[in-house]
N, C-alpha and C positions, 0 to 999 in steps of 0.2 A: 773737247775730249769725247771719244766715242765710247758708249756703254751699251750693255745688253740688259734689258729689263728682266728681272726674275719674277716679278709679280705685276699685276695690272696696276697702272697708275692713271689717275684721272686726267692729268694734263699731258703726260708723255706718251702713253700708248699701252699696248697689251704685252703679255708675256712673250719674250723672245724677240721683241722689236729692237733693232739697233738704232739708237738715236744719238744725236750730237747735243751735248750740254756744256755749260761753262765748267771749267776745271774746278773751281771752288765749290760749286753746287754738287758735283760728283764726289769730290773728296770729303767734304764736310757733312753731307746729308745722305746721299743715295748709297754710297759704298758702306759707311758704318752701320746703316740700318738694314743692310743686305737687301735693298730694293733692286740693286743693279750690280753687274759685274763689269770690269774693264773689258772692252771688246778685243779679246785675244782668241787665238785658235783653241787654246785649252779651255777657256771659259765657254766657248761655243759648244764644245763637246760636253762640258759639265751641264750646260743648260739643256741639251738634248736628253741627257740621262735623267735630269729632274723632270722634264716633260713626260718621259716614258714612265717613270715611277708614279707621277701624279695621275697619269691615265690609268695605270693598273689599280691604284688605290681608289680612284673614283668608280671604276668598274666594280670593284669589290663592294664598295658602299652601296652602289645602286642595286646589286644583286641581293645584299642583305636587306635593304629597304623593301624590295619587292617581296621577299620571303615574309618579312614582318607584316606587310600589308595584307598578304594572303591569310596570315594567322589572325590578324585583327578582324578581318571581314567575317570570320567564323564566330567571333565572340559576341556575346550579349551581356550587358552589364545591368544589374538591378540596383538602383539607389533608393533607399528608404528614407523619406523625409517627413518632417512634421508639416501638417497642413492645418489651415484655419477654415473659416467659413468659405463657402463657394469654391471649395477645392483649390484654393490658392496657397502657395507655399509661404512659409515664414522665411524670407530671404530668397535665394535662388541657388540653382545648381551651378557650381563653378567648374572650371577646367581642372582645378586642383582635386576636387572630389572625384572627377572622372579618372584622373591620373592615379589616385589612390586605389580606386576600384580595379583599374587595370593591373596595378602592382600586386593586388591580392590574387589576381588570376595568373600571375607569373610574368607579366610583361611590364618592365620598368621603362618609363619614359618621362620626359620633361613636360610640365604643364603648358609650356609656351608653344608646343607644337600642336596642341589640341585647339582647333578652331571652332569656337562657338559663334554662330552668326548673330544670335541675340541671346541674352540671358534666359535660362530655362526657369520659368516662374509658375508652371502649372504641371499637374500630373499628366502622364501620357508616355508615348513612345517617340523617341527622337533619334535621328541619324546624325551623328557628329563626325565631322571631317578631321582626320589626323594627318598633318603634313610631315611625312617621314623623310623626304628628300626633295630636292628642287623639282624633280620630275615624277615623284611617286607620292600618292596620297592613299590613305585607307579610310574606310568608314566603319565606325563601330556603332552598334545599336544600343541605346541607353533607355532603359525602362525606369521611369520615375514613378514610384508607388508610395502609397500612404504607409506611414510607420505604425 
């Protein structure tokens, strides 16, 4: 049976590929899970429309990520932490703490997109990378100061 893939599949191919698979595999697995369409003229047109919509959506996301990256570059965050002897922190500065500080500045984001190379365990100024999109990253300056 010939099918058209609606999404990337590790063994079958990329979006839009027309592939030949066994009838049972297509009917029982690929079609119910909306991984593929039957290869008909109408489904080819539907797939082209989905690709166009996906392209417009990804362009919009990319533009928003670039705008957010420019806004983040301008920010500087100050985190007040408790320190012990030798200016060492009790614990460390986490990505959640940075996300909360950004939220106070009006930028809400998930802590998982904040990339800390290593835990921050000393006072100082750090530049932290924020992965906003597959192609867009922003850097935020984090000041870790004594409470």
